[in-house]
TORGULO-864516 format. One record per residue (C-alpha): residue in three letters; x, y, z. Coordinates in steps of 0.5 Angstrom, whole numbers, plus 500, padded with zeros to 3 digits. Layout:
% TORGULO-864516
ALAXYZ ...
This chain:
% TORGULO-864516
MET351406828 HIS353402822 SER355396819 ASN360394814 LEU356389810 PRO360387804 THR359389797 PRO355384793 PRO355383785 PRO350388782 SER345382781 HIS345380790 SER345387792 THR345385800 SER345392802 PRO338394807 ALA334398803 PRO334406805 SER328408809 ASP327413814 ARG330410820 GLN337409817 LYS341415812 CYS348415808 VAL351421811 TYR357420807 GLU359418799 CYS362411799 LEU361409806 PRO356404810 ASN350406812 LEU348409819 TYR342406823 HIS338407828 GLY337402833 SER341397839 THR347393835 GLU343386837 SER338389832 GLN342390827 LEU346383827 ALA340380827 LYS338385821 ASN344383817 VAL344376818 LYS337376816 ILE339379809 PHE345373808 ASN341369809 SER336371803 GLN343371799 PRO346364800 ASP349364794 PHE354370796 ALA354373802 GLU352368807 GLU358366809 HIS362374809 PRO363376816 PHE362383818 PHE362389824 VAL358393827 ALA360399829 ASP355402835 LEU358410835 SER354411841 SER359407844 VAL366412842 TYR362418844 LYS361416852 GLN369414851 HIS371420850 ILE366422855 ARG369419860 TRP376420858 LYS374428858 THR370427866 GLU378424868 LEU383427865 PRO380434863 ARG387437861 ILE391431857 GLU389432851 PRO387425846 PHE391424840 PHE387418837 ALA391412835 VAL389411827 LYS392405827 CYS388402832 ASN381402828 PRO382406822 ASP374406821 PRO371413816 TYR365413822 VAL370414828 ILE375418825 ARG370423823 LEU367423829 LEU373424833 ALA375429828 GLY368433830 LEU370432837 GLY376436836 LEU381430837 GLY388430834 PHE391424831 ASP397419832 CYS399417825 ALA405411824 SER404412817 GLN403415811 THR396412809 GLU394414816 ILE396421815 ASN392421808 THR386418812 ILE386424816 LEU388429812 SER382427807 LEU377429813 PRO373435811 THR376441811 ASN372444818 CYS376439822 PRO382441827 ALA386436824 THR386438817 GLU386446818 ASN391446823 PRO395439822 SER402441824 ASN399443832 ASN394436831 ILE396431827 ILE403426832 PHE407422827 ALA409417833 ASN414412829 PRO420413832 CYS424409826 LYS420412819 ALA423412811 ALA425418807 SER419418803 MET415418809 ILE419425812 LYS417428806 PHE410426806 ALA410429812 ARG415436810 GLY410436804 ASN403436808 GLN405440814 VAL405434819 LYS410438824 MET410433830 MET414427830 THR418422834 PHE425420836 ASP430415839 ASN436414836 THR441418832 ASP439416825 GLU433418825 LEU435425827 HIS440425821 LYS435423817 ILE430429819 ALA435434819 ARG437432811 LEU429432809 TYR425436815 PRO429441818 ASP423445821 ALA420439824 GLN418439831 LEU421434834 ILE419429840 ILE424424844 ARG421418845 ILE424415852 LEU424407855 THR419406861 ASP418401864 ASP413397860 SER414390865 LYS405391867 SER403391860 VAL399386857 CYS403388850 ARG410390852 PHE413397847 GLY420397850 ILE424392845 LYS422396839 PHE421402841 GLY424408846 ALA432410848 PRO434409855 LEU435415860 ASP442414860 ALA443415852 VAL438421853 PRO443426853 HIS448424847 LEU440424843 LEU440431845 LYS447434844 THR446430837 ALA439434836 LYS443440838 ASP449440834 LEU444439828 CYS440444829 LEU434440830 ASN427443834 VAL426438840 ILE419440843 GLY418435848 VAL418428851 SER414423849 PHE412414852 HIS409410851 VAL408404857 GLY405398853 SER399396851 GLY394394857 CYS397396862 TYR394395869 ASP399398874 PRO398405875 GLN405406878 SER409405871 TYR405412869 VAL408415875 ASP414412874 ALA414415867 ILE412422868 GLU418422873 ARG422419868 SER419424863 LYS421430869 LYS428428869 THR429428861 PHE425435861 GLU432438866 VAL436435860 GLY433439855 GLU433445859 SER441444861 LEU442444854 GLY438450852 PHE432446849 LYS425450852 PHE420443852 ASN413446852 LEU409438850 LEU408431854 ASP406425851 VAL403419855 GLY402415850 GLY397409850 GLY395403854 PHE389406857 GLY384400859 HIS377400858 ASP375396865 ASN381401869 PHE381406866 GLU378411872 LEU384407877 LEU389409872 ALA387416870 ARG386417879 SER394416879 LEU396420872 GLY393425873 PRO395427880 ALA402425878 VAL402430871 ASP400436876 ALA405434880 HIS411434875 PHE408438870 PRO404444873 VAL399449869 GLU403454871 THR408452866 GLY405451860 VAL407444858 ARG402441854 VAL400435855 ILE397430850 ALA396423850 GLU394417844 PRO388413846 GLY387408842 ARG383402844 PHE380405849 TYR375409845 VAL373402840 HIS373398846 ASP366396846 ALA363399839 PHE365394834 THR362387834 LEU364382829 ALA360376827 THR362370823 ASN360364822 ILE363357824 ILE365353819 ALA367347823 LYS369345830 ARG374340832 GLY373336839 SER379335845 ASP384329844 ASP388329851 ASP394326846 ILE394333842 ASN391337848 GLN398336852 ASP401342852 LEU395346853 ASP394349860 ASP388347864 GLN384354861 SER384351855 PRO378351851 LYS376343850 VAL373344844 MET377349838 PHE372353832 TYR374354826 GLN371361823 ASN371364816 ASP376370818 GLY383369821 VAL390372822 TYR389375815 ALA383379816 ARG380382822 ASP384378827 ALA391380825 VAL392382832 ASP391376838 ASP386379842 TRP381376848 SER374378847 SER367375848 VAL362371844 LYS355373844 ARG350368842 PRO347367836 ALA344374832 LEU339370829 LYS337363830 ASP334359825 ASP326359828 ASP327366829 LYS327370823 THR324377825 GLU327382828 LYS327385835 ASP324392834 ASP317389831 TRP312393835 ILE308386835 SER313380837 ILE312373834 ASP309371842 THR304376842 LYS302375835 ARG301367836 ASN298369842 ILE292374839 ILE291369833 LYS289363838 CYS284367843 ALA281369835 ILE281362833 ALA277360840 TYR272365840 THR270363832 ILE270356835 ALA266359841 THR261363836 LEU259357832 PHE254355838 THR251361835 PHE250360828 ASN250352827 PRO243350828 THR247343830 LEU251346835 ASN245350838 SER240345838 PHE245341844 ILE245346848 SER237348848 ALA237341849 LEU240342856 GLU234345859 PHE228343855 LYS221341859 GLN217338852 LYS220333847 SER217339843 GLN222343846 LEU228340843 TRP230344837 LYS228350841 VAL233356839 ALA238357845 VAL238364847 ASN244365851 THR249361848 HIS253367847 THR256365854 ILE260360851 ALA264366847 SER263370854 VAL267364857 THR273365851 VAL274372852 TRP275372859 PHE278365860 ASN282365853 PRO288361850 ALA294366851 ARG297362856 SER303357857 ARG301350859 GLY302351866 SER299356866 MET293353863 LEU293347867 GLN292353874 ALA287355869 ILE283350870 ALA284347877 PHE281355879 ALA276355874 ALA273347876 VAL274349884 SER270356883 LEU265352878 VAL264346883 PHE263352889 VAL258356884 THR254349883 CYS253348890 VAL251355892 SER246355885 SER243348888 LEU242351895 VAL239356892 THR234353888 LEU232348894 ILE231354898 LEU226357893 THR223351891 LEU222350899 ILE219356901 ASP214356894 PHE216362891 ASN213363886 PRO215370881 ASP208371878 ASP205372885 THR205380887 ASN204378894 TRP209382899 LYS210376903 ALA213372898 ASP217378895 LEU220379902 ASP221371902 GLY225371895 PHE228377897 ILE231375904 VAL234368901 ALA237372894 PHE239377898 ILE243374903 PHE247369898 ILE248373893 GLY252379898 VAL255371901 VAL257369895 SER259376892 SER263377898 ILE267371898 ALA269372890 ALA271379892 PHE275377898 SER278371894 ARG280375888 LEU283380893 LYS287375897 MET289371891 ALA292377886 ASN292372880 GLN290374874 THR288368872 PHE284367878 ASN279373876 SER278370870 ALA274365874 ALA271368879 THR268373874 MET266366870 SER263363875 CYS259369877 ILE257370870 VAL254364871 PHE251364879 TYR248371877 SER245368871 VAL242362874 VAL239366881 LEU237372879 ARG231369873 ASN230365880 GLY234359880 GLY232351877 ILE237345876 ALA235345868 ARG238352867 LEU244352873 VAL246345868 GLN245349861 TYR250354864 LEU255350867 ALA255346860 MET256352856 ALA261353861 ILE265347862 ILE264348853 GLY267354854 ILE273352857 ILE275345853 ILE275350847 THR279354850 SER284349853 SER284345846 VAL286351842 CYS291352847 LEU294346847 LEU294345841 ILE295350836 TRP303353838 PRO302350845 LYS307354849 SER311351856 SER312353861 THR318351863 SER322353856 ALA319360858 LEU323359865 ARG329357863 LYS329363857 ASP328367864 LEU333364867 SER338366862 SER336373861 SER336374868 LEU343371868 ASN345376862 SER341382866 PHE348382870 ASP353384864 LYS352391864 ASP356396864 SER351401868 PHE348399875 ASP342402873 ARG341398866 ALA343392870 VAL338393875 LYS332394870 ASP333389865 HIS334384872 ASP327387875 GLU324386867 ALA326378868 PHE325376874 VAL318379875 THR317374868 LEU321368872 GLN317368879 ALA311368875 GLU313362870 LEU315358876 PRO311355879 ASN306354872 ALA313350869 LEU313345875 ARG306344874 GLU307342867 ARG310335871 TRP303333870 LEU304334862 ARG310328863 ASP314334861 LYS321330863 ARG324337865 VAL321337871 ASN319329872 ASN322328880 SER322333885 GLN329334886 ILE330338879 ARG324342881 GLN327343887 THR333345883 TYR330350879 LYS326353886 HIS334354889 THR336357882 VAL331362882 GLU333364890 ALA340364888 ILE339369883 GLU334373887 ARG341373892 LEU345375886 ALA341381885 GLN341383892 HIS349383893 LEU348386887 THR343393890 GLY349393896 LEU355394892 ARG351399888 SER349403895 CYS357403897 LEU358406891 ASN353411892 MET356412899 ARG363413897 ASP360419892 ASP357422897 MET363422902 ILE367425896 LEU362430896 LYS362432903 ASP370432903 ASP375432897 SER380428902 PHE376422902 LYS377421895 LYS385420897 ALA383416903 PHE378411900 GLN383409894 MET389409898 SER384402901 VAL381401894 ASP389400891 ILE391395896 ALA385389893 SER385393886 LYS388388881 PRO384381884 MET379386884 TYR378387877 GLU380380875 LEU375377881 THR370382876 GLU372380870 THR371372872 ILE364373875 VAL362376869 HIS365371865 VAL361365869 LEU355369869 ARG356368862 GLU357361862 SER351359867 SER346363861 LEU349358856 VAL346352860 PHE339355859 GLU339356851 ARG343350849 ASP338345850 SER337342843 ASP344339843 PRO347335847 THR354336844 LEU353344845 LEU351342852 THR356338854 GLU361343852 THR358349855 ARG358344862 ARG365343860 SER367351859 MET364352866 LEU368347869 ILE374352867 ALA370357869 SER369355877 GLU376353877 ARG378360875 LEU373363880 GLN375360886 ARG383362883 ALA380369883 ILE376369890 ARG383365893 LYS387371891 PHE381376892 ASP381372900 ILE388374901 SER388382898 SER381383903 GLY385381909 ILE391386908 VAL385391907 LEU383389914 GLU390389916 SER391395913 SER385398916 GLN387400922 PRO389407922 ASP397409923 ALA398415929 ARG401420923 ILE394419920 ASP387422921 ALA383416925 LYS377419922 SER378421915 PHE380413915 GLN376409918 GLU369412913 PRO374409908 SER376404910 LEU369401912 ILE366403906 THR371399903 GLN370393907 PHE363393906 TYR364394899 LEU369387899 PHE364383903 ASN358385898 LEU363382892 ARG365375896 GLU358374898 LEU357375891 ALA362371888 SER360365894 GLU353365891 LEU355364884 TYR359359885 HIS352356889 LEU349357883 ILE354354878 LEU353347882 LEU345348881 VAL346350875 ASP350344873 GLU344339876 ILE340342871 SER345341865 GLU346334868 HIS338332868 ASP337335862 LEU343331858 LYS340324862 HIS333325861 VAL332330855 PHE337328851 ASN339320853 SER345322856 SER351317858 SER352317866 ARG360319864 ASN357326863 SER354326870 ASN356333875 ILE362335873 LEU362340878 ASP361336884 GLU366331882 ASP371337882 TYR368340888 GLN369334892 ASN376331889 ASN378338891 ALA376337898 GLU382338902 ASP384344898 ASP377349900 LEU378354898 PHE372357902 ASP376354909 GLU373359914 SER380360916 SER382363908 SER379370910 TYR374375914 PHE370375908 SER370366907 SER364362909 LYS363355907 PRO359354901 ARG354349902 ARG352351909 PRO353359911 PRO353360918 LEU347361922 LEU348368923 ARG349370916 ARG343365914 ARG338367919 MET340375916 LYS340373909 LYS333370910 THR330375914 LEU333381909 SER330377903 LYS323378906 LEU324385909 ILE327387902 PRO324384896 ILE328385890 ASP321385886 PRO318391889 SER311389886 GLU311384891 TYR307387897 LYS311384903 VAL308387909 ASN302385912 ASP299389918 GLN293384919 ALA298377920 ARG303382925 ARG297383929 TRP295375929 ARG303374930 ALA303379937 SER297375941 LYS301369941 ILE307373942 ILE305376949 GLU305370954 GLU299368959 GLU302369966 HIS295368969 GLN288364966 PHE283369963 THR276370966 VAL269368962 TYR269374961 GLU276377959 ARG276371954 SER270372951 SER272381951 GLN279378947 ILE275374941 LEU270380941 TRP276384940 GLU280379935 VAL273379930 LEU272386932 THR280387929 PHE278382923 PHE273386921 GLU278392921 ARG282388915 LYS282393908 ASP281387905 VAL275384910 LYS272391908 PHE272391901 ALA269384901 ILE262387905 ARG263392900 THR262388894 GLY257383897 GLY253389899 ALA253392894 LEU251387890 ALA245386894 ILE242392894 LEU242392886 SER240386886 MET234388889 PRO230390883 SER229382881 TYR225381887 ILE220387888 SER214385885 TYR212391881 LEU221392879 ARG221385876 PRO219385869 LEU223392868 ALA230387872 LEU228383866 ASN227386860 LEU234390862 LYS238384863 LEU239386870 GLU245382871 TRP250384866 ALA249390871 LEU251385876 ILE257382873 SER259390871 CYS259392877 PHE262385881 ALA269387875 SER268394876 LEU269395883 SER276395886 PRO279396893 THR281403891 VAL277409889 GLY282410883 GLN283404881 THR275403881 ASN274410877 PHE280408871 MET277402870 SER270404870 ILE270409865 GLN275403860 ARG268400861 ILE263404860 LEU267407853 GLY268399851 THR261397852 ILE259403847 VAL264401842 GLY262393842 ALA255395841 ALA256400837 VAL259395832 ALA255390833 VAL248394831 VAL252396824 ALA254389823 PHE247387824 ALA244392820 GLY249389814 LEU248382815 GLY241380819 HIS238373821 SER239370814 LEU243366812 PHE249370809 GLY248373817 ALA250366820 ILE256365815 GLY258373815 PHE258373823 PRO263368825 ILE268372819 LEU266378822 GLY267376829 PHE274373828 PHE277379824 PHE274383830 SER276380836 LEU283380833 PRO285388835 CYS281387842 PHE285381843 TYR291385842 ILE288390848 VAL287383852 VAL294380851 GLY299385849 SER297392854 THR295390861 ARG293397863 TYR287396858 SER285389858 SER280390861 SER276395855 GLY278390850 ARG274385854 PHE269389854 VAL268391847 LEU268383846 GLN263382851 SER258388848 TYR259385842 ASN256378844 LEU251381848 VAL248384842 ALA250380836 LEU249373838 TYR244375842 ALA240378837 PHE241372832 ASN238368838 LEU233372838 ARG231371831 ASP224368833 GLN222375836 ASP222382832 ILE226385837 HIS231389833 SER239390835 PHE239397837 THR234396843 ILE238390845 ALA244394845 VAL241401848 LYS239396854 ARG246393854 SER249399854 THR243402860 ALA245395864 VAL252396864 THR253404865 CYS247403871 GLY252397874 ILE259401873 THR256407876 PHE253405882 SER260402883 MET264409883 ILE258411887 VAL259405893 SER266406892 ARG266413894 LEU261412899 TRP262406903 TRP269406906 PRO273410901 GLN280407901 GLU284413897 ALA291410893 ARG296416896 LYS293415902 GLU294409903 LEU301410900 ARG303415905 ARG300411910 GLY304404908 LEU311409907 GLY310411914 ASP310404916 LEU315402913 ILE320407915 LEU318406923 ASP318399922 LEU325399918 GLY328404924 TYR326400930 LEU329394926 TYR335398926 ASN335400932 ARG333393936 HIS338390930 THR344394934 LEU342392941 ALA342386940 GLN349385937 SER352390942 VAL353384948 PRO358383953 PRO365380951 LEU361373955 PRO354372957 THR351374963 THR345369962 LEU349362960 SER351357965 PRO358356964 VAL356349963 SER352351957 VAL358355954 ASP364351955 SER359346951 PHE358351946 ASP365352945 ALA370349949 ALA377353947 SER373360948 ASP378362953 VAL384361950 GLU383364943 ARG386368941 ALA384375936 SER388373929 GLU387373922 THR384366922 THR379368928 HIS371370927 LEU369377927 LEU364375932 SER366370938 PRO361364939 GLN359367945 ARG358374942 THR354371936 LEU350365941 MET348371946 GLY346377941 GLU341371937 GLN338370944 ARG337377945 GLU336379938 GLU330373938 GLN327377944 LEU327383941 SER324380934 LYS318379940 GLU318386941 PHE319388934 MET313384933 SER308386937 MET308394936 
């Protein structure tokens, strides 16, 4: 990749400084860079912004040389016999020329300057070593000086199409190797050359006879069908004309050994053209004849390689009087740029316009190892953590916490030793989230704390009623306290574990862990309302600190994030590669699904973008529409995979498949290009939400795009109907060889048509969102309301989605019942997001019991047995077993706190730390528990070690009270980077900070006692290690679940279910023409005209009777399927 930055004055250097990521290969040439085109555009724009006096308004190119190489691979794959001679006039970029020369290409030159460019290449290139064989002077009308120049540089091959050219060559360069250029049909090309170059076939004999009389050497034939040819038949016709020219030349004594098929190869339809050109060449000029075949591709090689960055210097609004001569597809706004027809836009052409490379508020490069959002989240977390630590180091704040537990007035100013809990809350309840996500976190935290308050109060009440005394060594007292606490700790832990597993939400997990910290700290210390109030107050203070930092410092909007994800998801479809498109969509869709509920919650914060129920439903429908778009894309990919598999198995399949595709090729390509254009326009709506003018212009562009989509779909419907008509095999063709290609073609066309229909729905939804933005956010006038809906209603009489238009047609607003049901079913069975677990064995068993009809009344014994069976089945569930295992493990681990001779040791080692560690480490599978346990043990050791070293340097002095908050801020930065930036290792970062809190902050609070920080660190590490080790033992011995076994079992069940479902669905659709189980009245009421209806192009593929009967059988078979 390179960029042609303009050369600035010496005092204003705009070229990037050399680094290890860039290298200047040739002198006097731009530097080469590694990275994406987008990142290089951003770099250059950033450089220009730093030099406003010179470079900010200079356009520049960014070239992706890897794209040129990929195009060469495409050429060699599809046309291995034809040698490419790159047309230098298309793009004489030095790096492109050097790359192609290194790949062994020849060159098509049309001027002396172009020949000089090729001859200046390194001497080891084929074009410079042997120019007579690798350079063609493809200009039929050359000046005399050009011919002399070619003779002086050994460029022998040159074209002609008139007698004057022959006389010049005979006088100046009689040893030249001439190639006659013939005239072909170029009516199917974007840029036609026939009006300028090429000799008609009736003039060929005279030209060749003249060359013979002048003793010139004519070695072959060339032609050019025009640039941007979209009809493969043009090449076939030109090959036939060349064959006739060969025959004329041989009759005159010439020995032709060269065929030049010219250029005109497009980027999008290259494979289609190659499939016609290659066989035509082999048919008329077999390899045995020794004819050398070359071509002159230009735009094909550099189509996607170059991106032009210009400045918009002015714009002009629409004027109906001025624009009367423009068609409906003309843009309503004209943009003036600082580049034009006298520079890089010398040739008119259509090209896509990308978004700005660098916005005013986004001056960072894309390849930064830490993004701006991540940096801000880390700093916000560190600020919240530092504020929370002040309740330990500030006497006033600390006394406020101690006042919540005082029993006597003399204890009012007692040091609160547990204020490190506030910092721990900010670690688990961090502010690195959006506003909508913070609302959800606050709700989860409130529910968790209310639950813990109720349970803790109940434990305290019961312990008070049984007159529990922790200092009593009587075994009866131990038994009473143990039973109460054991039951409550086990039950609460089971409920928390079950809820955490079912919610499957990281925010809820943090709230559950925070509530367990409060619960274990209260219960293991024998309860007490004062202690409960103190811990609840610290938890609430931590939540307030976190929420305030989140909402006041760099607040993030979930709605803005959702709109950005919508744009990214739409842009993910605009990829040349299916694999790249699917990968990009998966990345965008995961965040899209997560941000949607958070964005809808922001209505409570008075966000006008989601302030009413209608627009919230529109956002939901938009996300669902994007999901269905991805499903259709997956269907298209499946078609291509089936096609490739069939081609590998049978070579005859390729020809039969091509016969089906050629019928609908042009409308199909037009529809595909329109779909890509509509996706781009739709994505711009979510990006241009800060300027009402731009948003209005975008909506108008969407109107134009929707009209283009309607016309493209209409043409596609016609061609797809023709494909269906031609799907009936002719008697002369093998029916089996034609049936499979036809079915795959129809499947592909069906998916493409469904994609277009779904895209039209998406346009309507996006227009509703843009209308709401204009009305409520930008205070736009009502004249902008619902452009697309009005247009849609005005054109209702000419509805392109009429059911009679095509076999593939369907109403956009309400598809048929059967198709809606299939879409809904498939979207649940085969989710586009593979990380979401859809299959639920337990729910299926519950539904099965409801499906079975009760034929008789159960007896009491039978009913009791059924209830017992349901209860036992419930306890067989994996999530219930995990909850029981967690509750039982924590109850057993808490036993030392209620045994009189072990209680002092448990209190001294802080057993609640072990319980918290055990609860956080226990996971459903053995592998996950082991992986998280190792992380947390290492994190605990690291955090404790840092705390001991820090405490040794700072101590309990005033210097320590000032230094610890500063040290804590900087130490928390890398920890929060792990928490925020690494989902896989986030628990390690949390445990490092937790260990640091419980050593450094706790030791500082114990300054009135003679306890060394190293002793606290040992206790902390011992307690955590014991809790984590116990969790590993329990996970291995008590109902162990291995992920590999669960994966194998789940895949086996899924394959079995899919096979059964396919079998049942096939049987459901295989019904007789008339339903035997329906009464004649119901049939007549369903469709009175069914008896006289005859099959035609406008009738349904499935009759109403078959559809109704199929739905009834499918419903019955679905019940059987769910009862498995």
